[in-house]
N, C-alpha and C positions, 0 to 999 in steps of 0.2 A: 752501701754503708758497712763500715767495719763491724764485725761481731766480736764482742767482748769474750774473754776467756770463760766468764761465768755463764754467758748464753750458749757458747759452744759446748760446755760441759753439761749443760741442761738438756740440749738437743740429743747429745750422745747417751747420756745416763743421768736422768733427773736425780738419782740418789747422790751423784757426786756434787751437786750444786752447792750444798752446805759446807762440804769440805774445801771446794775451791774458794768460797767466800773467807772462810777461816783462814785458809793459808795466804790469801791476798791481802788481808788486813795488816796494815802497818801503822804502829802508833806514831803519831805525828810529834815533831819536836816542838816544844813550848818556846816561844819567843817573847819575852816580856822586858820590854826597855822603857817603861814608864819612869816618871820622875822618882816615885816613892817605892819602886820595885824592889830594890835592895833592902831597905829597911823592912818593908812589909814582909819579905820573905823570912828575915831573921825572925821577927815577931810572930809570925805564923807557925814556924817551926817550933818555937819556944812554946807556944800554946798547945801545939798538937802532942809534944813530949809530956805534957802534964794534963792532958785531957783524961777523965776517968774511963776506965775500960768499958763500962756499959755504954758510953756514948759512940756511936758510929757515924760514919759519913752520911748515911741516909737521915740521920736525926738532924744533923747540921743542915743538909740540903733543904729539908722541910722548914726548918727554922728561918733559914734565909728567905725562903719564898713567902712564908707567912708574914715576915718583916716587910718584905717589898709591897705585898698587897696592903698591909697596915700603913705603910707610907702613903699610899694612894689614898686611902680613906682619910688619913690625917689632913692631906692637902684638901680635899673636898670639904672636911668639916671646917677648915680654916677660913672659908668664906664667911662662917657665922662667928667664929671665935678665933682671933689671930694667935692665941696661945698654942693652938694645935700645931703651929709651925715647929714649936719646941718638941712636940710629940713626933713629928716627921723627923727630926734630927735623930732622936733616940732610936726610931725604927730603921733609920739608915745605918746606924751604928750597929744594931742587931743584924741587919742584912748584911753588912760587910763581915761580920763575925761568922755567919753561918755560910754564906756563899763563897767567902775566900778561904775558909778553914776546911771545908769538906774534902777537897782534893788533897790538900796538904796532909790532912790526918790519914787518908788512905795510902799515900805515898810513904809516910813516916812508918805506918804499920805494914807496908808491904802488902796491901790489900786492894790493888788498883783493879779497876774494871773499865778499861779505856773505852769500850764501845757504849756500855750502859751509862757511864758517867758523862761522856760527851754528849750523848743524845738527850738524857734527863736534864742536865744542867742548862742546856741551851733552849730547850722546850720551855722550861720554868722561866728562864730569863726573859723569853720574848713575851710570855703571858704577864709576868711581873712588871715589864716595861710599859705593856699596854695599860695595866692598872695604875702604875705611878704616873704617867703621862696623863691618863684620863683624869685623875685627881687633880694634877696641876692646872688642867684645862677648866675643871669645875671650880677651883679655888678662887679665881678672879684676880690672882696675882700674876698670871700669865695669859696673854690672849689665846684663845683656843685654837686659833689658826697656827700661832707659833708652836704651841704644844704638840699639835698634829704634825707639824713640819719636823720637829725634833725627833719624834717617834719614828716617822718615816726614815729619816737619816740614820737613826740607831739601827732599824731593821736593814737597811742597805748595807750598813758597814757590817753588820752580822752576816749577812749572806756573802759578802766579799771574803770575811774571815773564814767562813765554812768552805767556800770554794777553794781558798788558798790551802786549807788543811788537806782537802781531798787530792788536789792537784799537785801541790809542791812538798806535801808532808810536813808543812809548816803551820802551827797554830799560833797566831799572832794574838796576844792578850792585850795589846795596846796599839794605838795609832798616834803618830806623831808625838811620842813620849807621854802621851795621855791614855790613862786607862780606867777602869770601872771605880777604882779607889779614889783617883783624882776627881772623877765625876761626883762621887758621894760628897767629897770635901767641898767642891764648887756649890753643890746643892745646899749643904749645911751652911755655908757662908751666905748664900743667898737667902736663906731662910732667916738668918739672924738680920740681914739687911732690911728684908720685908717686915720683920717684927719691928724694927726700930723706926723705919721711914715708910713702911708699906702703905698702899693704897690699893683699893679694889676697883675693878673695872666692871660696871654694871651692863 
């Protein structure tokens, strides 16, 4: 089995392992080709340039995460009150604001933390996806098997994206011209349709 440079360095001198890992890290090229990417980028840069100084990217990350959890809660509560579907739309909007703007704010202010940001963002996204799809499964507006299937598909696509980032040095934020923002828009439209013509599966 081939020995990586990091493993070799650790065998020769354990103290050099951290240095090798730092030297071997390369920031991946962001590839974002979704339908709304160009417009979204201009809006996010405009917002970042006008963000108060006391707001930092960690604040926005936490806001986006809390909003995604709240989206799942709203979906679960929609089983009893359909108006909570409107609450889910509001939470999706807040989630977009926090989740999409945190990285842009760091880049505009030249305060990037590539390792930290990549790790934290994607751990949070995975937890948030479980909460949101769990809420949909409990809402009665989507069969639980379909919700679980969509969650599995999301996690598999995430794994593919992370592997491409590591092996190819390209971080793909979209798949087939469809990214997180388009998904939020689709969910919001679905919420409005369910509010108008919705039915609940018991």
